[in-house]
N, C-alpha and C positions, 0 to 999 in steps of 0.2 A: 318186630324189627328193632325196637329199642333194646330189648334184651340181647339180641345178637350183637349190637354195637357195644354194649356194656361188656359182653363176653370177649369180643375181639380186643377191646381196650385192655382188659385184664390180662389177656394172653400176651399182648405186646409188652405191657409193663413187666410181666413175669419173665419174658424172654430177655428183656433189657437187664434184668437183675441176675441172670443166670451165670454171668462171669464171676460172681461172688460166691457161687455154690462150690463146695469142695472143702478140702482140709484147710485149717487155719495155718498161715505161714507167718513166722516171726523172725526177727533179727537174732542171729546167733554168732558169737565170736569167742575166741579164747586163745590159749597159749599152750604150746607143746614143748616139753623139755625132755632130753634124753640124758640120764645120769646127771641131772642138775644143770645141764647146759641147754641153751635154746636150740631147737632143731629147725634149721633153715631148709627151705625148699622141699618140705614134706607135704604130701597130699593127705588131707584129712577128709574122710568120707563118712557121712551119716546116712544110714538106711533105716527108715521107720520099720519097726517090727509089727507085723500083723497079728491079729487075734482071730478067734472063731467068729466073733461078731463083726470084725472089720479086717478081713484078710489082706486088703490092699489100702493102707492108710494114706498113701500118697507117694510122691516122688522123693528120691534121695537128694542129698546136697553134698557139696564138696567145697574145700578151700585149700589154698596153698599158703604155707607159712612163710613169713618174711625172715629177715636176718635175726630178729629177736624171738622167733618161734610163734609169732602172732598170726592169726588167720581170721577170716570172716567167711561164713558159708554162703554159697550161691545154690539156689534150687535148680536141679537138673530137670527143667521143664521147658516147654516151648511157649513163649520165649523164656530164657533163663532170667531169674530175678533174685535179689538178695533174700537170704533167709533159709529156714528149714520148717518142716511140718511139725506142729505140736503133737508129739508122741514120744514114746521111748524108742531110741535108735540103737542099732548095732553100729559100732564105730570101728573103722579100719584106718590105720596110719601107716603110710609107706614113705620112704625117703630115697632120694637118688643116692647111690653109693658114691663116696669120694673117689676122685680119679685114682686109678691104680689099685683100688681095693681088691682084696682077695677074700674069699670066705673059707671057713674051716667047718668041718662036719660038726664039731662040738659047740659051735656058737648058737645054734638054735635059730638061725636066720636064713631067709631065702637067699639064694646065690647073689652075692653083691649087695644085699640089702643090709644097711646098718641097723635097722630096727628089728628086734626079735619077732619071730613069727607069731608069738602070743598076742601081738598088737596088730597083725595084718592077716596073713593067711589062716591063722588059727585064732583070730580075735574073739575074745569073750567080753570086750569092752562094751559097756552100754552107757547111754546118757539120756536122761529124761528131759526133753525140751519143754520148758514151761510155757504157759499161755502168754506170758508177758515178755518172752524172749530172754536172752541172757548174754552177758559179756564175760561170763565165768565158766565157759566150757573148756576147762583146763585139763591137760593130761600130763602127768609126771611119769614118763617111761623109764624103765631100768633095764640094762642089759643083763644083769645078774639078779637072781633071786625071785 
């Protein structure tokens, strides 16, 4: 009987700690510029890249830039919380087009998108989120070159 009580207590303690199981989430923030100017109202998305050993490293994160191009990531989980999973992430940056904007076929941008496709639909941007978090997740985007 005593061993059953000990086992039951151990299971209850383990269940109580289960909310801490899962990928480590840390604070991540940074700044986005486009051609040297702050990029306001842009959506910055981080999606952890899986591997053979860990095909699903955790939920993605996003942030919206302010007038100075600064953002802080929020984990897309239930419930949402600040941060990003410690892993290497694919990064996608999209911005709302300015009012009255038109696109041209030669710009390399999605229709109405001021940010070139190489930073969003065709993004090869990657960012390794360190275990201590960072406030230096900065991206200097360029429309040419």
